[in-house]
C-alpha positions, 0 to 999 in steps of 0.5 A: 470305120475311121477311129481316131486314136488320141495320143496322150504322150509323144512328140509334136512337130511344130513349124515356125515360119522364118519370114515371121521369126519369133511370131508364134501366131504363124506357128502350125502343128504338122502332126503328133506322133507316139515316137520320136523317130516318126516326128524326126522323119516328118521334121526332116522332110519339111526342112528338105522341102523348104530348102528345095523351095528356096534353092538358089545358085549357091549353097550360101544363097540357098541357106540364106533364102531358107533362113529368110523364107523357109519353114522351121520345124521343131519337135516338142515332147508332151505328156511326159515323153522323154526328151531326145539326147540332142534337139533337132535343128532345122537350120543345121539340117538346111545348111547341110542340105543346101551344101549337098544340093550344090555338090549334086549340081556339080 
C-alpha cells in the first residue's frame, strides 16, 4: 500500500538548465521536502553530478563548462516554510567542487 503524503509546507528543489539561462520553460522540480536539510542534500548532489559530467583538464575549465551546460538547482520555500539564513548557491558549490576535483587529480 503506497500512500502519497502531500507536503503543504516545506522546500522544493528546482533545477534550471545553465545552457538555457533565464528560460524557465526548461526548469524542473527535483523534489519536495519537509525540511531544508533534505532539500539541501539533494541540491548539492545534483550540483556534484553536474560538475562531474562537465569535468575538464583544469578547475577553471570545469567551472566554465558547468556554467555553460550544467544543472543549476535552487531551493524554494513554500507554504510558509522558513527561509534559510543563507540561500544555497549551486555556482559557488560548483566552483569549489571543480577546485577539489583538480586537487584530487594532483
